[in-house]
C-alpha positions as CSV (number, residue, x, y, z in Angstrom):
1,M,14.1,18.0,-6.9
2,Y,11.0,15.5,-6.6
3,R,8.0,15.4,-9.2
4,V,5.1,15.4,-8.4
5,A,2.3,14.2,-10.5
6,V,-0.9,16.0,-10.4
7,V,-4.3,14.1,-12.0
8,G,-7.5,15.1,-12.9
9,P,-9.8,17.1,-15.2
10,N,-8.9,20.5,-16.2
11,Q,-10.7,22.6,-13.5
12,S,-9.5,20.7,-10.9
13,V,-5.4,20.7,-11.5
14,D,-5.8,24.2,-12.0
15,R,-7.2,25.0,-8.6
16,I,-4.1,22.5,-7.3
17,L,-1.3,23.7,-9.0
18,T,-1.7,27.2,-8.2
19,L,-2.8,25.8,-4.4
20,A,0.4,23.9,-4.4
21,R,2.6,26.2,-6.2
22,E,2.3,29.2,-3.2
23,I,2.6,26.7,-0.4
24,E,5.7,24.5,-1.9
25,K,8.7,26.0,-4.1
26,E,11.0,23.4,-4.2
27,L,8.6,20.5,-5.6
28,E,8.5,20.2,-9.6
29,F,4.7,19.7,-10.8
30,V,3.8,17.8,-13.6
31,P,-0.3,18.4,-14.7
32,Y,-1.7,15.1,-15.9
33,I,-5.6,16.3,-17.1
34,Y,-8.0,13.6,-18.6
35,S,-11.1,14.1,-19.9
36,K,-12.4,10.6,-19.4
37,T,-11.3,8.7,-16.4
38,N,-10.1,5.9,-18.3
39,E,-7.1,7.9,-19.2
40,V,-5.7,7.4,-15.8
41,K,-4.7,3.9,-16.2
42,D,-2.6,5.1,-19.2
43,F,-1.2,8.1,-17.2
44,I,-0.4,6.0,-14.3
45,L,1.1,2.6,-16.2
46,N,2.9,4.8,-19.4
47,P,3.4,8.2,-17.8
48,D,5.2,10.9,-20.1
49,I,7.0,12.0,-17.5
50,P,8.4,10.4,-15.4
51,V,7.1,11.0,-11.2
52,D,8.5,10.3,-7.6
53,F,4.6,11.0,-6.3
54,W,0.8,11.0,-7.5
55,L,-1.9,14.0,-6.2
56,F,-5.4,13.1,-7.9
57,S,-8.5,15.4,-7.6
58,G,-9.7,13.4,-6.0
59,Y,-11.2,9.6,-4.8
60,I,-12.7,8.5,-8.7
61,P,-8.8,9.1,-10.0
62,Y,-6.9,7.2,-6.9
63,Q,-9.4,4.3,-7.2
64,I,-8.8,3.9,-10.8
65,A,-4.8,4.3,-10.3
66,V,-4.9,1.9,-7.3
67,N,-7.1,-0.8,-9.6
68,S,-4.7,-0.7,-12.3
69,T,-1.4,-0.9,-9.9
70,G,-2.3,-2.2,-6.6
71,T,-2.3,0.2,-3.2
72,N,1.1,2.8,-3.3
73,E,2.0,5.0,-0.5
74,N,2.9,7.6,-3.2
75,F,-0.4,7.7,-4.6
76,V,-2.5,10.6,-2.4
77,F,-5.9,11.8,-3.0
78,I,-7.8,14.7,-2.2
79,D,-11.3,13.9,-0.2
80,S,-14.3,16.5,-0.3
81,S,-16.7,16.0,2.7
82,E,-20.4,16.2,3.0
83,L,-20.4,19.9,3.6
84,S,-19.9,20.2,-0.1
85,I,-23.6,18.5,-0.7
86,Y,-24.8,21.3,1.8
87,K,-22.8,24.0,-0.6
88,G,-24.2,23.2,-3.7
89,I,-27.7,23.2,-1.7
90,L,-27.1,26.8,-0.9
91,K,-25.6,27.9,-4.5
92,L,-28.4,26.5,-6.7
93,S,-31.1,27.9,-3.7
94,N,-29.5,31.3,-4.6
95,E,-30.0,30.2,-8.2
96,I,-33.5,29.0,-8.8
97,G,-34.8,31.2,-6.3
98,K,-35.9,28.6,-3.5
99,I,-34.8,25.8,-1.2
100,P,-35.2,22.9,-4.2
101,Q,-37.5,20.1,-2.1
102,R,-36.5,17.5,-5.4
103,I,-32.7,16.8,-5.9
104,S,-30.6,14.4,-7.6
105,V,-26.8,13.0,-6.7
106,D,-24.7,10.7,-7.5
107,M,-21.7,9.5,-5.3
108,V,-19.0,6.6,-5.2
109,S,-20.0,2.9,-3.6
110,S,-17.4,3.4,-1.2
111,F,-18.9,7.0,0.4
112,H,-21.1,6.2,3.1
113,F,-23.1,9.7,3.4
114,D,-25.8,7.5,4.2
115,E,-27.4,9.6,7.6
116,E,-26.5,12.7,5.8
117,F,-29.0,12.0,2.6
118,T,-31.9,10.9,5.4
119,Q,-31.2,14.4,6.9
120,L,-31.6,16.1,4.0
121,E,-34.9,14.2,3.0
122,K,-36.4,15.0,6.4
123,D,-35.5,19.1,5.6
124,L,-35.8,19.0,1.9
125,G,-37.8,16.1,0.2
126,K,-37.1,13.3,-2.2
127,V,-33.7,13.0,-2.7
128,F,-32.8,10.6,-5.6
129,I,-29.4,9.1,-5.4
130,K,-27.2,7.0,-7.9
131,K,-24.1,5.1,-5.9
132,F,-21.8,4.4,-8.7
133,D,-18.1,2.5,-9.6
134,V,-15.3,4.4,-10.1
135,E,-15.4,2.9,-13.4
136,I,-18.5,3.6,-14.8
137,E,-19.0,5.8,-18.2
138,A,-19.5,9.5,-17.5
139,E,-22.7,9.3,-20.1
140,Q,-24.4,7.0,-17.8
141,L,-24.9,9.2,-14.9
142,L,-25.9,12.2,-17.2
143,D,-28.6,9.9,-18.4
144,F,-29.4,9.6,-14.9
145,H,-29.7,12.9,-13.6
146,Y,-31.1,14.3,-17.5
147,G,-33.7,11.4,-17.4
148,L,-35.1,13.0,-13.6
149,W,-35.1,16.3,-15.1
150,K,-36.8,15.6,-18.2
151,R,-39.8,13.5,-16.3
152,N,-39.9,16.5,-13.7
153,E,-38.9,14.6,-11.2
154,I,-35.8,17.0,-10.1
155,E,-35.9,20.4,-9.7
156,V,-31.6,20.7,-9.0
157,A,-28.7,17.8,-9.7
158,L,-25.6,17.5,-7.6
159,T,-22.4,15.1,-9.3
160,C,-19.0,14.7,-8.8
161,Y,-17.7,14.6,-12.5
162,P,-17.4,17.9,-13.8
163,T,-17.9,16.7,-17.5
164,V,-21.3,15.7,-16.5
165,Y,-21.9,18.9,-14.8
166,E,-20.7,20.8,-17.6
167,S,-23.6,18.6,-20.0
168,L,-26.3,19.1,-17.2
169,R,-25.5,22.9,-17.4
170,E,-26.1,23.1,-21.3
171,A,-29.2,21.3,-20.7
172,G,-30.4,23.9,-18.8
173,V,-30.2,22.0,-15.6
174,P,-29.2,23.7,-12.3
175,A,-25.9,21.6,-11.6
176,Y,-23.6,21.8,-9.1
177,W,-20.1,19.9,-9.3
178,L,-19.1,18.2,-6.0
179,S,-15.5,19.3,-5.5
180,P,-13.4,19.7,-2.7
181,S,-13.6,23.6,-1.1
182,R,-10.3,25.5,-1.4
183,N,-9.5,25.0,2.5
184,E,-9.7,20.7,2.0
185,I,-7.3,21.1,-1.2
186,Y,-5.0,23.2,1.2
187,Q,-5.0,20.7,3.9
188,T,-4.4,17.6,2.0
189,I,-1.5,19.5,0.2
190,R,0.4,20.9,3.4
191,M,-0.2,16.8,4.7
192,F,0.8,15.5,1.7
193,F,4.3,18.0,1.6
194,E,5.1,16.9,4.8
195,K,4.8,13.0,4.0
196,I,7.2,14.1,1.2
197,K,9.4,15.1,3.3
198,T,9.4,12.4,5.1
199,S,9.9,10.2,2.6
200,Y,13.3,12.4,1.8
201,Y,14.6,11.5,5.3
202,K,13.7,7.6,5.1
203,D,14.9,7.4,1.9
204,T,18.9,8.9,3.0
205,Q,18.6,6.9,6.0
206,I,21.1,4.2,6.6
207,S,20.9,0.6,5.2
208,V,23.4,-2.3,6.4
209,K,23.2,-5.8,4.1
210,M,24.4,-8.3,5.3
211,I,24.9,-11.2,3.2
212,E,26.3,-14.8,4.3
213,I,26.8,-17.8,2.4
214,V,25.0,-20.3,4.3
215,K,27.4,-23.6,3.9
216,Y,30.4,-21.8,3.5
217,G,32.3,-24.2,5.5
218,V,31.0,-27.0,3.8
219,I,32.2,-26.1,0.6
220,K,35.6,-25.0,2.1
221,E,36.0,-28.7,3.5
222,K,35.1,-29.6,-0.1
223,M,37.7,-27.7,-2.2
224,K,40.3,-30.2,-3.0
225,E,42.5,-27.4,-4.0
226,S,43.3,-24.1,-2.2
227,Y,42.5,-22.3,-5.4
228,Q,39.6,-23.5,-6.2
229,L,38.2,-21.9,-2.8
230,E,40.2,-18.6,-4.5
231,Y,38.1,-18.5,-7.7
232,L,34.8,-18.9,-6.1
233,E,34.9,-16.2,-3.5
234,L,36.3,-13.9,-6.6
235,H,33.3,-15.0,-9.0
236,L,30.8,-14.0,-6.0
237,K,33.5,-11.2,-4.9
238,K,32.1,-10.0,-8.8
239,T,28.6,-10.0,-8.2
240,L,28.7,-8.2,-5.1
241,I,30.8,-5.7,-6.5
242,Q,28.0,-5.3,-9.6
243,L,25.1,-4.6,-6.4
244,C,27.5,-2.1,-4.9
245,E,27.4,-0.7,-8.1
246,T,23.9,-0.7,-7.8
247,L,22.8,0.0,-4.6
248,D,26.2,3.0,-4.8
249,G,26.9,0.9,-1.7
250,L,30.5,-0.5,-0.2
251,L,31.4,-3.8,0.3
252,I,33.5,-5.2,3.1
253,E,34.3,-8.9,3.3
254,Q,34.4,-10.1,6.7
255,G,35.2,-13.2,6.0
256,N,34.0,-17.3,5.8
257,G,31.9,-16.0,3.3
258,R,29.9,-13.4,5.1
259,Y,30.0,-9.5,3.4
260,V,28.4,-6.6,4.2
261,I,27.3,-3.7,2.1
262,F,26.5,0.2,3.2
263,S,24.3,2.4,1.1
264,T,21.2,4.1,1.5
265,R,17.5,2.6,2.2
266,G,15.7,4.5,-0.3
267,A,19.0,2.5,-2.9
268,V,17.1,-0.7,-1.7
269,E,14.0,0.2,-1.7
270,R,14.1,1.1,-5.0
271,K,16.3,-2.1,-6.1
272,I,14.9,-4.8,-4.5
273,G,14.7,-6.8,-7.8
274,T,18.1,-6.4,-8.3
275,L,19.0,-7.8,-5.2
276,K,17.3,-10.5,-5.0
277,E,18.5,-11.6,-8.5
278,K,21.9,-11.2,-7.4
279,V,21.5,-13.0,-4.6
280,D,20.2,-16.0,-6.6
281,H,23.0,-15.7,-8.6
282,L,25.2,-15.8,-5.4
283,S,23.6,-19.0,-4.4
284,L,23.9,-20.5,-8.2
285,E,27.3,-19.8,-8.0
286,A,28.6,-21.1,-4.1
287,D,26.0,-23.7,-4.9
288,S,24.4,-23.0,-1.2
289,T,21.5,-21.5,0.5
290,V,22.6,-17.9,0.6
291,A,21.1,-15.8,4.0
292,V,20.2,-11.9,3.8
293,G,19.0,-9.7,6.2
294,I,18.9,-6.0,5.7
295,G,19.0,-3.6,8.6
296,F,17.9,0.5,8.2
297,G,18.7,3.0,10.7
298,Q,19.5,6.6,11.8
299,T,23.0,5.5,12.8
300,V,25.6,3.1,11.3
301,F,24.9,1.5,14.7
302,T,21.5,0.8,14.7
303,A,21.4,-0.2,11.1
304,E,23.9,-3.0,12.2
305,V,22.3,-4.1,14.7
306,N,19.1,-4.3,12.6
307,A,20.8,-6.4,9.9
308,N,22.2,-8.4,12.6
309,R,18.5,-9.4,13.8
310,A,17.8,-9.9,9.8
311,V,19.9,-12.0,8.9
312,R,19.8,-14.5,11.9
313,E,15.8,-14.7,10.9
314,S,17.1,-15.5,7.2
315,K,19.1,-18.0,8.4
316,E,16.5,-20.3,10.9
317,K,14.1,-19.8,7.9
318,G,16.3,-22.1,5.8
319,K,15.3,-20.4,2.7
320,Q,16.5,-17.9,0.4
321,E,14.7,-15.1,1.2
322,I,15.5,-11.4,2.4
323,I,14.6,-10.5,5.6
324,I,14.5,-6.5,6.5
325,I,13.9,-5.1,9.7
326,Q,13.2,-0.8,9.6
327,E,13.8,1.7,12.6
328,D,10.6,1.3,14.0
329,G,10.9,-2.8,14.5
330,T,8.9,-3.1,11.7
331,M,9.9,-6.7,10.0
332,I,9.5,-7.4,6.1
333,D,9.4,-11.0,5.3
334,A,10.5,-12.5,1.8
335,A,11.0,-8.7,0.7
336,G,10.8,-8.5,-3.0
337,K,8.5,-11.6,-3.5
338,D,4.8,-12.3,-3.9
339,E,4.3,-13.7,-0.7
340,Q,6.0,-10.6,1.2
341,L,4.3,-9.9,4.5
342,V,5.4,-6.8,6.5
343,Y,4.5,-6.6,10.7
344,S,6.4,-5.8,13.9
345,Y,8.0,-7.4,16.2
346,R,7.5,-5.1,18.8
347,T,4.2,-3.9,21.0
348,D,3.4,-1.9,23.7
349,D,0.2,-2.9,24.8
350,N,1.1,-5.0,28.0
351,E,-2.9,-6.8,28.1
352,F,-2.2,-8.3,24.9
353,V,1.7,-9.6,25.6
354,K,0.2,-11.2,28.6
355,K,-2.0,-13.0,26.9
356,L,1.1,-14.1,24.4
357,Q,3.1,-15.0,27.1
358,E,-0.1,-17.2,28.8
359,G,-0.9,-18.8,25.2
360,K,3.6,-19.0,25.0
361,I,2.9,-17.1,21.8
362,S,5.5,-15.2,20.1
363,V,4.4,-11.5,19.4
364,K,6.4,-12.3,15.8
365,T,4.2,-15.3,15.6
366,F,1.1,-13.5,15.9
367,K,1.7,-10.4,13.8
368,R,3.0,-12.5,10.8
369,I,-0.4,-14.4,10.9
370,E,-2.5,-11.0,11.2
371,S,0.1,-9.7,8.9
372,L,-0.9,-12.8,6.2
373,I,-4.8,-11.8,7.2
374,R,-5.0,-8.3,6.1
375,K,-2.7,-8.9,3.2
376,M,-5.4,-12.1,1.9
377,D,-8.3,-10.1,2.8
378,W,-9.7,-13.1,4.9
379,A,-13.2,-13.1,6.5
380,H,-12.0,-16.3,8.3
381,F,-9.0,-18.8,7.8
382,T,-8.1,-22.6,8.3
383,T,-4.9,-24.1,9.9
384,K,-4.3,-25.8,6.5
385,D,-4.5,-21.5,5.1
386,L,-2.0,-20.7,7.4
387,A,0.3,-23.8,7.2
388,I,0.6,-23.5,3.1
389,H,1.5,-19.6,3.4
390,L,3.6,-19.5,6.3
391,N,5.3,-22.3,5.4
392,M,5.2,-24.5,8.6
393,S,3.4,-27.9,9.2
394,E,-0.2,-27.7,9.5
395,R,0.1,-30.0,12.7
396,N,2.1,-26.9,14.0
397,A,-0.4,-24.1,12.8
398,Q,-2.9,-26.4,14.8
399,R,-0.7,-25.8,17.6
400,I,-0.4,-22.1,17.2
401,V,-4.2,-21.6,16.4
402,S,-5.0,-23.8,19.3
403,D,-3.0,-21.7,21.9
404,L,-4.9,-18.3,20.3
405,C,-8.3,-19.5,20.9
406,K,-7.4,-20.7,24.7
407,V,-6.5,-17.1,25.3
408,D,-9.2,-15.5,23.5
409,L,-6.9,-14.1,20.7
410,A,-9.0,-16.8,17.9
411,V,-12.0,-18.2,17.8
412,C,-13.6,-20.9,15.8
413,V,-16.3,-19.6,13.9
414,G,-17.9,-22.3,12.0
415,E,-16.5,-25.8,9.8
416,E,-16.1,-26.2,6.4
417,S,-17.1,-29.4,4.7
418,H,-15.7,-30.7,1.5
419,Y,-18.0,-33.5,0.6
420,S,-15.4,-36.0,1.4
421,R,-14.6,-38.7,4.3
422,G,-13.2,-37.5,7.4
423,R,-13.8,-34.5,9.4
424,P,-15.5,-31.3,8.3
425,V,-12.4,-28.2,8.5
426,K,-12.7,-25.9,11.6
427,V,-12.7,-22.1,10.2
428,Y,-11.6,-19.6,12.5
429,Q,-11.6,-15.6,13.3
430,L,-9.0,-13.5,14.9
431,T,-10.7,-11.8,18.1
């Protein structure tokens, strides 16, 4: 059974748990309730009860979690639409006996409801907006709304923070808490549970790991006695059996320094760090680079085909990197390392393929570049940037970028000057 953490203020968590338990009976829910948003970071980094997925009551706790650990596909938040603003105005209109002409609203900086607020000002009057970062202290938002109220500049206040809402109500300010509707919570939970089920099926996919001692033939020739080779193979096998135990897998020896381990995708993804450590240990024992290719698939056949392709890619690189190919053709380059890249070597865009063929560029090369740019969040790049991060010569990077420019897949957008002799460095952008 999967455990799902539900993170939010008390009121939100209660609403979410009530609906979640109505919809899904097979999951265990763990409430993580905070009174201040800075508690979210501690929940994520030091959970009292380990969980598999995290469901956040809104964007604010979600973004704090992302800021703490990085993007995580097991994080989901319940979004609130601009409809909650109109719902709040309607409710407050009934409370004060008229449609308010002057209101204050706080909202997260990354939310773009500018058009809605422009329309509100036309329909109502003056709208005071406080855009804030998720790390803001609730007291600052309270001061914003209450200050406007004391100066008689607003009639009602709309806030994203339940604690700010409660404090405003206590101070006599007609206020409304902007929170997701029951339908928004319901739809998000339904989609989230579908994601969990998909994750389960992915977790149980077959995984084939092909591990090859690259210089095995050379090692064999150097051994003066056959016993030395047998001792080496015993040491290698001991490490591989330990790895199998970790992955709950099955080891098959194919001979000539090549081994295959069968297990599940979930075991590999959870233990990728251990896998990398064991591969490094094998490399030290054999005094050779070790190529590792992992294939995922619904059947043994497809997983094995992907693993064969992956191990070839690993050998071609000439570096000790784990390559993973998933069932949909997505490739994970340098898996388990900081420089890991995720991209696809397939595409069904015929026009795009024609351009690549015209420029004599492979789909894989373009997708690697695109993935790197997305990962590094570059607005633009130089050929030196590509050379450094993709482990290629600058000359090769220049040739690739030149070919991309010829077929309009990249464009030169300027130059960089480093205040030294020589030509300025050209700066590029993918189109």
